[in-house]
N, C-alpha and C positions, 0 to 999 in steps of 0.2 A: 658302386655308389656307396658313400659313407652314410649309414642310417643310425649308427650308434657310436657316439664319440665319448671317450672317457678322458677326463682332465684330472690329473693327480695333483692335488693342492697340498702344499707342504710348508709354505714360507710366505707370510703376509707381505714381505718386501717385494716379492716377485709375482704376486697374484695377478697384477694387471698385465704382466708380460704374457701370461698364459691366457688370460680372458680375452684379449683383443683378437688373436687368431682363432681360438676355440669357438667364440661366439660368431665370428664371421663365417667360419666353415659350417657351423650348425645351421646358420640361416641360409647359407648358399645351398646346402644339400638337404634342407629340411630334416635334419638329424636330431635325435634325442640326445641331449647333452647331460652327462652325469659328472658332477664334481665330487671327487672322493677325497676325504681327509682322514688320515690314519694316525692316531696317537702313537708315538714311538715306544718301544719297549723300555721298561725299567732297567737302568744299568745295575749290574751286580758285580762287585769287585771283591777279590780275596786279598786280605792284607797279609803283611809278612808273618804275622803270628797265627795265621790260618783262619782267622775270623772273617765272616762274610759281611759285607757292607752293601746295602741297597741304596741307590741314589735315584730319587724321583723328581729332582729339581727340574731337569729338562722336560720331563713329561708335563709337569705342572705349568711351565712356561708355555708349552705348545697348547695346552688346554685353554690357557688365558688368551692366547692370540687367535685361536681358532674362530671365535665369533666375528672377528674382523674379516677374515677370509670369507666366511659365509655371507656376511653382509655385502661385501664387494661383489660376490657372485650373484646374489639375488638382485642386487641393483642392476647388474649388467644384463641379466636375462629378463627383467621385468618388461612386459608388453611386447616381447619378441614374437615372431611367427613360428617358433618351434617349442617343443616340450623340453623341460629341464628339471633336474632334481639334485639336491644336495644330499650326499651320503656320509655318515660318520661311522668310523670303525676304530678299533683299538688293538694294536699289535700284542699287547700284554707281554708275553715272554718270547714272542717270535720276532724274527726280522720283519721290517716293514714290507719287503717284497712279497713275503708269503701271504700277507693280507690283501695286497693289491692284485696279485696274479688272478684270483678267481673273477674279479671284475674285468680285468684286462682282457682275458681270453674270450670274453663275451662281447667285446667291442670291435668295431670295424676300424677304428683309429684311436690311438692313444696320444694324448698331448701331455708333455712333461718338461721339467727343467733339467738341465745338465748338472753336474757337480759344480760346486762353488768353493774353491780352495780358501776363500776368505771367510766362510761361514762355518762355525763349529758344529752345526747340525747337519752339515752336508753328508758326512760319512754314513749316518743312519737314514736320512730322509731323502736324499737325492738318489733315485734308483732308475733313472732313465736308461742307463747302459744295461742294467740287469733286465729291465723289461724288454729291451731289444732282443736279448739273447734267450729269454725264458718264456715270453708270452705267446710267441708265434704270431704276433700281430705287428703291423707297421707302427712305428713310434715317431711322432713329430716333436722334435726336441727344439725348444725355444731358447735362444741365447739369453744370458743373464744381463745383457747390456740394455740399451734403451728398448722400450716396447715396440713390437712390430705389428702393423695393422695388417694390410693385405699380404696374403702368402700364396704364391703359385702364379703370380702373373708372368714372371720370367723365370724359367726353370732350367737348371743344369742337371743332367742325368749322368752319373758315373757308370761307365759300362766296361766290363772286362770279360764278359761271356760266362762268368761263374754263377753258381746257384744263387748265392746271396744278391748279386746284382740283378738277376732276373726277378727274384722275389720283390725287391725294392721298386724296380721299373713298373711291374704290373700292380703292385700294391698302391702305387701312386697314380694309376690311371684316371681315377675321377678328377684329380687336380690337373694332370697333364691334358686331358680333354678340354679343359676350360682355359688353360693358359694362353697367353697371347704370343709367347715365344718359348720353344723347347729346344735346347741343344744338347746332343748326346756326345759325350767325350770318352775316348779310350786313352788312359794314361798307363803305359806299360813299362815297368822297370827293365824288361827284356825286349824293348822295341827294336833293338838291332837285329833280333832273330826273325822279325816278320818279312815276308816276301814283299818286294817292291811293288807298289801299286795296290796292295791290300787296302780295303776300306772295312775295318772290322766292325764298324757301327751300322753297316748297310742293312743286315738282316733285322736287327732290333728296330731300326727306324721304319723299315717296311711293315713290321709287325704292328708297331704303335700307330702307323698311318692307317692301317685297316680299322683301327679303333677310333679314328677320327682325330688323331693327334697330329698337329702341324709341327713337324720336327726337322731339325737339321743335324746331320751326323758330321764327324770329323775323322781325319786320318789319325793314326796313332800319334800321340804326343809324348815326347821323351821328357821325363821329370826334370824340372829345373833344379830341384833340391831333393824332395822326396814326394811320393805320390800324394799324400795328404796335403802338403803345402801347395803342390801344383793344382790340385782340385780347387782349393780355396782361392788361388790366383785366377784360375779360369772363371770362377764364379764372379769375382770382382770385375774381370774384364768385360763380362756381358751384362753387368748390373743385375745379377740373379737375386731374386728374393727367396729362393728355395734351392737347396741341393738335395738331390735324391741319390742315395747310395747304399750298397749292401754293407752290412756290418760283419767284419771278419773277427772271429774269436771264439772262445769257449769258456764254460764255467766248470771249475774243478775244485771241489772241497771249499765252496763259498768264495773262491778267489776268481776273479774275472780277468781273463788274459785276452787282450785285443791285438789284432794285427796293427802294424805300424801306421797305415793310412787312417784307419778308424780311430786309433788312439789320438793321432795328431789332429784330426778334424774335430773331435769331441773336445780337445783342450783349447783350440784356437778358433772355434766357430764364431762368426759374427752375424750369420743369417741362420734362419731355421733350416734344420736338416731333417729329412724323412728317411729313417733307417729301418731296414729289415734284415733278418738273419735267416 
């Protein structure tokens, strides 16, 4: 059961995208909702002559827009049947992720926005991918498109028997137990190596069923193009409003390297994705 939900607020343009599912889930599970806003670090540049220049303009803009995000949050949670709080923090000289992680690791579920290639602040402020890899908690990533209301009515679970997939499936249990329809799909690039008649989703479906999840498994599906694209197509085919999947990748020297399926889904997502690592 999700009892503490953390929502990372970083962009007033997308605050409603996060609020709709975060408030719905907090009400559904009677969870405490914390909205966290972190002022980004001051940018420091070294010029060709060796002099150091500090740029605080983007920090100032963020501070100016922060009250609008807080107002939207407070309006959305007013009179609701769950507890909620707004938290402000300042990254100062640290990356934003370093400020968010202590809050994230104390939450049952994190709600965040994916990167936005059209937004200049995305490189510093959109950290959903980093939260997946570093927090140890499930992250519900909400698309940058139109706001989504209900999340988890019809769910597609990506399964391949690996550790990350297992983490995601069981991290999603509270939503799977309440879903109207759950489909578990195995998309395997090496599907030709499987023994005929194998049903690789049978064991996970049985395990989920023991938790009260009504789910349907599939035989192996051979990717039409790549695994990520095939998962998104499967989600569209069943009109899913949530995709649950493991995130494959690692962090090295602050560079985050993702597997092909994870990278493709994050770049082309149109429905919320619950990811675990």
